[in-house]
C-alpha positions in Angstrom: 133.0 -41.4 201.0 130.5 -43.1 203.5 127.1 -44.5 202.6 124.5 -41.8 201.3 121.7 -41.6 203.9 119.5 -39.4 201.6 117.4 -42.5 200.5 117.3 -44.0 204.0 114.6 -43.9 206.7 116.2 -43.8 210.1 114.0 -44.6 213.2 115.2 -42.6 216.3 113.9 -44.0 219.6 113.8 -41.4 222.4 115.0 -38.5 220.3 113.5 -35.3 222.1 115.9 -34.7 224.8 119.2 -32.8 224.9 121.4 -35.4 223.0 118.4 -36.4 220.7 117.8 -33.0 219.3 121.5 -32.6 218.3 121.5 -35.9 216.7 118.2 -35.3 214.6 119.5 -32.1 213.4 122.7 -33.7 212.0 120.7 -36.7 210.6 118.5 -34.2 208.9 121.3 -32.5 207.2 122.1 -35.9 205.5 118.7 -35.8 203.8 117.5 -38.9 205.5 113.8 -39.4 206.5 113.6 -39.4 210.2 110.9 -41.2 212.1 111.1 -40.2 216.0 109.3 -42.3 218.6 108.5 -40.3 221.8 105.9 -40.1 224.6 105.9 -36.4 224.3 104.9 -35.7 220.6 104.8 -31.9 221.3 108.5 -31.9 222.2 109.1 -34.2 219.1 107.2 -32.0 216.7 109.6 -29.1 217.5 112.2 -31.1 216.0 110.6 -30.8 212.4 112.2 -27.5 212.1 115.5 -29.3 211.5 114.4 -30.9 208.2 112.3 -30.2 204.9 108.6 -30.5 205.0 107.7 -33.9 205.5 111.2 -35.1 206.2 110.9 -35.6 210.0 107.8 -37.3 211.5 106.9 -37.5 215.1 105.2 -40.9 216.2 103.5 -40.9 219.7 104.1 -44.1 221.5 106.0 -46.0 224.6 109.0 -47.9 223.5 108.1 -50.5 226.2 104.9 -51.3 224.1 105.8 -53.9 221.4 103.2 -52.6 219.0 104.4 -49.1 219.4 108.1 -50.0 219.0 107.2 -52.3 215.7 105.4 -49.4 214.2 108.5 -47.2 214.1 111.0 -50.0 213.5 109.1 -51.8 210.4 109.4 -49.0 208.0 113.0 -48.1 209.0 116.3 -49.0 207.2 118.3 -48.1 210.5 117.7 -47.5 214.0 119.3 -45.2 216.7 118.4 -45.9 220.3 118.9 -42.9 222.8 116.8 -44.0 225.6 118.3 -44.0 228.9 117.6 -42.4 232.4 119.8 -40.9 235.1 117.5 -41.9 238.0 114.5 -44.2 238.1 110.9 -42.6 238.4 107.6 -44.3 238.5 107.4 -46.8 235.5 110.8 -45.7 234.3 113.3 -48.3 235.6 116.9 -49.0 234.8 116.1 -52.7 234.5 113.4 -52.2 231.6 114.7 -49.2 230.1 118.4 -49.7 229.9 118.9 -53.6 230.5 115.9 -55.0 228.6 114.8 -52.7 226.1 118.0 -52.7 223.8 117.7 -56.4 223.3 114.0 -56.2 222.4 115.0 -53.4 219.8 117.8 -55.6 218.5 115.6 -58.7 218.1 112.6 -56.6 216.4 115.2 -55.0 214.0 116.8 -58.2 213.1 113.5 -59.7 212.4 112.4 -56.8 210.2 115.6 -56.6 208.1 117.1 -53.5 209.6 120.4 -52.5 208.1 122.1 -51.1 211.1 121.6 -50.0 214.8 123.6 -47.3 216.7 123.1 -47.6 220.3 123.9 -44.6 223.0 125.4 -46.2 226.1 127.8 -44.5 228.5 131.3 -44.7 229.6 131.5 -46.7 232.9 129.0 -49.4 231.6 130.3 -52.5 233.3 128.4 -55.8 234.7 130.7 -55.4 237.6 129.9 -51.8 238.6 128.5 -51.0 242.0 126.2 -48.7 240.1 122.8 -50.1 238.9 122.8 -47.5 236.3 126.3 -48.5 234.9 125.3 -52.3 235.4 122.0 -52.0 233.5 123.9 -50.1 230.7 126.3 -53.1 230.3 123.4 -55.4 230.4 121.6 -53.6 227.6 124.8 -53.5 225.4 125.1 -57.3 226.0 121.3 -57.9 225.2 121.6 -55.9 222.0 124.7 -57.4 220.5 123.4 -60.9 221.1 120.3 -60.1 219.0 121.9 -57.7 216.4 125.5 -58.6 216.5 126.5 -55.8 213.9 125.1 -53.1 216.0 127.5 -50.1 216.9 127.6 -49.0 220.6 128.8 -45.3 221.4 130.0 -44.8 225.0 130.2 -41.1 225.7 131.5 -39.4 228.6 129.8 -36.4 230.3 128.1 -34.8 227.3 128.3 -31.0 227.2 126.5 -28.3 225.1 123.7 -25.5 225.5 121.3 -26.9 228.0 123.4 -29.8 229.4 123.1 -31.3 232.8 126.5 -30.3 234.3 127.8 -26.9 233.2 124.6 -25.3 232.7 123.1 -26.7 236.1 126.1 -25.6 238.2 126.4 -22.4 236.3 123.0 -21.7 237.4 123.8 -22.8 241.0 126.8 -20.4 241.0 124.3 -17.6 240.5 122.4 -18.3 243.6 124.4 -20.6 246.1 127.3 -19.3 248.4 129.3 -22.3 247.6 129.6 -25.2 245.1 129.7 -28.8 246.3 132.9 -30.9 245.7 131.5 -34.4 246.4 134.3 -36.7 247.7 136.8 -33.7 247.5 136.1 -33.4 243.5 138.8 -35.8 242.7 137.0 -38.1 240.1 138.1 -37.4 236.6 135.9 -36.6 233.6 136.4 -36.3 229.9 133.5 -34.2 228.7 132.6 -34.7 225.2 130.6 -32.1 223.0 127.0 -33.0 222.0 127.8 -32.2 218.5 130.8 -34.6 218.2 128.3 -37.3 219.7 125.8 -36.4 217.1 128.6 -36.7 214.4 129.7 -40.1 215.8 126.1 -41.5 215.1 126.2 -40.2 211.6 129.7 -41.8 211.1 128.4 -45.0 212.5 125.5 -45.1 210.3 127.4 -43.9 207.1 129.8 -47.1 207.5 132.7 -45.3 209.1 132.5 -47.6 212.1 133.3 -51.3 212.6 130.2 -53.4 213.1 129.7 -54.8 216.4 132.4 -52.4 217.8 132.1 -50.4 221.1 133.3 -46.7 220.9 134.2 -44.6 223.8 133.7 -40.7 223.3 135.6 -38.3 225.2 136.8 -34.9 224.7 140.5 -33.8 224.1 141.1 -33.1 227.9 140.5 -35.0 231.3 139.5 -32.7 234.1 139.0 -33.4 237.9 135.4 -32.4 239.0 137.1 -29.6 241.1 138.8 -28.4 237.8 135.5 -28.2 236.3 133.8 -26.2 239.0 136.7 -23.8 238.9 136.1 -23.5 235.1 132.6 -22.7 235.7 133.3 -20.0 238.3 135.7 -18.4 235.7 133.2 -18.6 232.9 130.5 -17.1 234.9 132.8 -14.6 236.4 131.5 -15.6 240.0 133.4 -15.9 243.3 132.2 -18.9 245.2 133.7 -21.2 247.6 134.3 -24.9 246.9 133.4 -27.0 249.8 134.6 -30.6 250.0 131.6 -32.9 250.9 132.6 -36.5 252.0 130.5 -39.2 250.4 129.3 -40.3 253.7 127.9 -36.9 254.5 126.2 -36.9 251.1 124.6 -40.4 251.3 121.7 -39.1 253.7 120.6 -36.1 251.5 120.9 -38.2 248.5 118.7 -40.9 249.8 115.9 -38.4 250.4 116.5 -36.7 247.1 116.2 -40.0 245.4 112.5 -39.9 246.4 111.9 -36.8 244.2 110.6 -37.1 240.6 113.8 -35.2 239.2 116.5 -35.8 241.8 119.7 -33.7 241.8 121.6 -36.3 243.0 121.0 -40.2 244.2 122.8 -42.5 245.9 123.4 -44.5 242.7 124.9 -41.5 241.4 127.2 -41.1 244.4 128.5 -44.5 243.4 129.4 -43.4 239.9 131.2 -40.3 241.4 133.5 -42.6 243.1 135.1 -43.7 239.8 136.7 -41.9 236.9 134.4 -41.1 233.8 137.2 -41.3 231.1 138.2 -43.2 228.0 140.4 -46.1 228.1 143.4 -45.1 225.7 143.2 -48.4 224.0 139.6 -48.2 223.1 138.6 -47.1 219.8 136.9 -43.4 219.9 136.3 -40.4 217.9 139.7 -40.5 216.3 138.7 -44.0 214.5 135.4 -42.4 213.4 137.2 -39.4 211.9 136.2 -37.0 214.4 138.4 -34.3 216.1 137.1 -33.6 219.7 135.8 -30.3 220.6 137.2 -28.8 223.8 135.1 -27.3 226.5 136.9 -24.0 226.1 135.6 -23.5 222.7 132.0 -23.9 223.4 131.0 -23.7 227.2 131.8 -20.1 227.9 129.4 -19.0 225.2 126.4 -20.4 226.8 127.5 -19.9 230.4 127.7 -16.1 229.8 124.0 -16.0 230.7 124.9 -16.8 234.2 127.3 -14.0 234.7 126.5 -10.9 236.9 124.3 -8.9 234.5 123.7 -11.5 232.0 125.0 -12.1 228.7 124.7 -8.8 227.3 126.9 -7.1 230.2 128.4 -4.0 228.9 132.2 -3.3 230.0 
């Protein structure tokens, strides 16, 4: 048996997003008291339904503010850092949120006697990556482990589940667009991991099932090319659409202008990521070492993509 979390207070930094909701729900099931630091407290308040009365508290604040960060770390026994962005916008920068913040969290947690930190990074994190996203992810890992050497780092591949940014987004696109794009021919490979398995990994790390200071790569049971995933989406949504190969050079110009938008569909930095595979290294520890059996996309995705079928989820056949 692992460590009992029912008497622990866990600070979740950035817990209101797609992945954060799943993690908060899993942590609440352990009986732990949960403090969520979020800029949008209304979204954080909606997470209270996952716990008993008073078990989950939403704290308004900005993780880049030392006082706000200290206010949530000081009463915590453990910390989970989920903050990350796919594209910079306004004051939200890769350098501050992904490269610098983990080190600040680690230093503050060490000073305040926190027992454990679990940090969500990403597969592909590398100081040598051409992608600024991937480089700052690696810089953040290094900064955290320097300040808090016993932290556990989780590097998931593309995460799937209801409301995700891959299957749900392209499922919706398949409803309206005459074709789906295959950037660079769709040859890059991915190893999608279920959001529930990522949440279970966080719980496993906090309950002592992970080696302190270790980096775990989280991937699903199967590897697919991007083109394979687009075909899977079309089958699940029962749509007939063309798959059109778009060279990277052709995508570069629209990606540049898209990157100027508040929530860009694709950026030039993301194009750099699509040139490399997003899969686990076979020799790296992962879900198996955490005692978790990975969930296949076939078991989860068709259920929530049913909403994008002709006639919707409740079509009679």
